[in-house]
C-alpha positions as CSV (number, residue, x, y, z in Angstrom):
1,X,17.3,6.7,-1.1
2,X,15.2,8.5,-3.3
3,X,11.5,7.2,-3.2
4,X,8.4,7.0,-5.2
5,X,5.3,7.7,-2.4
6,X,1.7,6.7,-3.9
7,X,-0.7,7.9,-1.9
8,X,1.1,10.4,0.5
9,X,-2.2,13.0,0.8
10,X,-4.4,9.6,2.8
11,X,-3.9,9.6,6.9
12,X,-1.5,6.4,5.8
13,X,0.4,7.8,2.9
14,X,1.2,10.5,5.0
15,X,2.7,8.2,8.6
16,X,5.4,7.2,5.4
17,X,5.7,10.5,4.4
18,X,6.6,11.9,8.0
19,X,8.9,9.4,8.7
20,X,10.8,8.8,6.3
21,X,11.1,12.7,4.9
22,X,13.7,14.0,6.8
23,X,15.9,11.7,5.7
24,X,15.0,10.5,2.1
25,X,14.1,12.4,-1.3
26,X,10.5,12.1,-1.4
27,X,8.7,11.7,-4.8
28,X,4.4,11.5,-4.0
29,X,2.3,10.8,-6.7
30,X,-1.3,10.5,-7.0
31,X,-4.4,11.1,-8.7
32,X,-5.4,14.2,-7.6
33,X,-2.3,15.5,-5.8
34,X,1.7,14.7,-5.9
35,X,4.8,15.5,-7.5
36,X,3.7,13.8,-10.2
37,X,-0.2,13.0,-11.4
38,X,-0.7,8.8,-11.8
39,X,-4.0,6.2,-12.3
40,X,-2.3,3.1,-11.2
41,X,-5.4,1.5,-12.6
42,X,-3.5,2.3,-16.3
43,X,-0.5,1.1,-17.3
44,X,0.6,3.4,-19.5
45,X,0.0,6.0,-16.6
46,X,2.3,4.6,-14.2
47,X,4.6,3.7,-16.7
48,X,4.7,7.5,-18.0
49,X,5.6,8.0,-13.7
50,X,8.6,5.6,-13.8
51,X,10.1,7.4,-17.2
52,X,9.2,11.0,-15.4
53,X,10.8,9.9,-12.0
54,X,14.1,7.8,-13.9
55,X,15.5,4.6,-10.8
56,X,14.7,4.8,-8.0
57,X,15.8,3.5,-4.3
58,X,12.1,2.4,-3.1
59,X,8.1,2.1,-4.1
60,X,6.0,3.1,-1.0
61,X,2.7,2.8,-2.8
62,X,-0.5,4.1,-0.1
63,X,-3.2,3.6,-2.5
64,X,-6.2,1.3,-3.3
65,X,-10.3,1.5,-3.2
66,X,-12.7,-1.5,-1.6
67,X,-16.5,-1.7,-1.3
68,X,-17.9,-2.0,2.1
69,X,-21.4,-4.1,2.5
70,X,-23.7,-6.8,3.9
71,X,-22.6,-9.8,2.7
72,X,-26.1,-10.2,1.3
73,X,-25.9,-7.3,-1.0
74,X,-23.1,-8.0,-2.9
75,X,-21.7,-9.5,-5.7
76,X,-19.0,-10.3,-7.6
77,X,-18.8,-6.9,-8.8
78,X,-18.2,-6.2,-5.0
79,X,-15.8,-7.4,-5.1
80,X,-13.9,-7.5,-8.6
81,X,-13.7,-3.4,-7.5
82,X,-11.5,-4.2,-4.8
83,X,-8.9,-6.4,-6.7
84,X,-9.5,-4.0,-9.2
85,X,-8.7,-0.8,-8.0
86,X,-6.5,-1.8,-4.5
87,X,-4.7,-5.1,-5.4
88,X,-3.9,-5.3,-9.3
89,X,-3.4,-1.6,-9.2
90,X,-0.4,-3.0,-7.2
91,X,0.6,-5.4,-8.4
92,X,0.6,-3.3,-11.3
93,X,2.8,-0.9,-9.6
94,X,5.6,-4.4,-8.2
95,X,5.5,-5.4,-12.5
96,X,6.2,-2.4,-14.1
97,X,8.7,-1.1,-11.8
98,X,11.4,-4.3,-11.8
99,X,13.4,-2.2,-14.0
100,X,13.0,1.1,-12.9
101,X,13.9,0.8,-9.2
102,X,17.9,-0.1,-9.0
103,X,19.4,-2.6,-7.4
104,X,18.5,-4.0,-4.2
105,X,15.5,-1.7,-3.9
106,X,12.2,-2.0,-2.2
107,X,8.4,-1.6,-2.3
108,X,6.5,-1.9,-0.1
109,X,2.8,-2.4,-0.2
110,X,-0.4,-1.3,2.4
111,X,-3.3,-3.7,3.0
112,X,-5.3,-4.0,5.5
113,X,-6.0,-5.1,9.1
114,X,-9.5,-6.8,7.7
115,X,-8.2,-10.2,6.7
116,X,-6.8,-10.9,10.2
117,X,-9.8,-9.2,12.2
118,X,-13.1,-8.7,10.4
119,X,-15.5,-6.1,11.3
120,X,-19.0,-6.7,9.8
121,X,-19.2,-5.2,6.0
122,X,-15.5,-6.0,5.5
123,X,-15.8,-9.2,3.4
124,X,-14.9,-7.2,0.6
125,X,-12.2,-5.6,1.9
126,X,-10.7,-8.4,4.1
127,X,-10.8,-10.8,0.8
128,X,-8.2,-7.7,-1.4
129,X,-6.3,-7.9,2.5
130,X,-5.2,-11.7,2.1
131,X,-4.6,-11.6,-2.1
132,X,-1.9,-9.3,-0.8
133,X,-0.5,-10.8,1.6
134,X,-0.2,-13.9,-0.5
135,X,1.1,-11.9,-3.4
136,X,4.0,-10.5,-1.6
137,X,4.8,-13.6,0.2
138,X,5.3,-15.7,-3.0
139,X,6.6,-12.5,-5.3
140,X,9.3,-12.0,-3.0
141,X,10.8,-14.8,-3.7
142,X,10.4,-14.2,-7.2
143,X,12.1,-11.1,-7.3
144,X,14.9,-10.1,-10.1
145,X,17.6,-8.1,-8.4
146,X,17.8,-8.8,-5.1
147,X,14.3,-6.4,-4.7
148,X,12.8,-6.8,-1.0
149,X,9.0,-6.7,-1.6
150,X,6.5,-6.0,1.8
151,X,3.3,-4.8,2.7
152,X,2.6,-2.7,5.4
153,X,-1.1,-4.0,7.3
154,X,-2.6,-1.5,9.4
155,X,-5.3,-1.5,12.0
156,X,-7.9,1.8,11.9
157,X,-5.4,5.0,12.1
158,X,-6.6,7.5,15.5
159,X,-6.1,10.3,12.8
160,X,-9.4,7.9,10.5
161,X,-11.4,7.4,13.6
162,X,-14.0,10.5,13.0
163,X,-14.6,9.1,9.7
164,X,-14.1,5.4,10.2
165,X,-14.3,4.0,13.8
166,X,-17.9,3.6,13.9
167,X,-17.3,1.1,11.1
168,X,-14.2,-1.0,14.0
169,X,-16.3,-1.1,16.9
170,X,-14.0,-2.4,19.8
171,X,-10.7,-1.9,17.0
172,X,-7.7,-1.1,19.2
173,X,-6.7,2.6,17.0
174,X,-3.1,2.9,16.2
175,X,-0.7,5.9,15.7
176,X,0.7,8.0,12.9
177,X,4.4,7.2,14.6
178,X,4.0,3.2,14.7
179,X,2.8,3.1,11.0
180,X,5.0,5.6,9.8
181,X,8.2,2.6,11.8
182,X,6.7,0.0,9.8
183,X,7.1,1.6,6.4
184,X,10.6,2.8,7.5
185,X,11.4,-1.0,8.9
186,X,10.2,-1.7,5.3
187,X,12.0,0.4,3.3
188,X,15.6,1.1,5.2
189,X,15.8,-2.8,6.8
190,X,16.3,-5.7,5.5
191,X,12.8,-7.5,5.5
192,X,11.4,-9.2,2.5
193,X,8.5,-11.4,2.0
194,X,6.7,-10.2,4.9
195,X,3.0,-8.5,6.4
196,X,4.2,-6.0,8.5
197,X,1.0,-5.6,11.0
198,X,-0.2,-2.5,13.7
199,X,-2.3,-2.8,15.8
């Protein structure tokens, strides 16, 4: 398969690349690294990426940003940041790719554990993750061309624990191997409309 992987340089994106690259042609894309430069916040940039790659069989997004903070310090703009930079960017990737992905192909998005197992200062992230779950479940039944749509929802990766572990007290770390397999399940399997949790 020919697969676009957005966000391949991050810890989560690397798991998908390591699992799938030996079996498929992976085209990496990102703001600052990858085979193709793309800014998911720019519809024009996303359209240009699809024009550059030509038809593909699958699209994986492992990109997105949210803000963390105590609820008493947050504003509507804090939540809006996550919705715009983690939710709407990935939704835009799907909408722009409907004509670029071959019949029977797939989109795999990325959320995270915090809407299922919240932590202090994580309301913004949890809101974004929950929104992605809702989009995937509803949009999957309305996709054309027998396309499939899923979202991988990983817990804190072992390789990310030094940087983020203090935010996740008591959370069991997950291996890169298990997260990579979740992306393989979405891309190579037959499921659709699923939140694939890796806890």
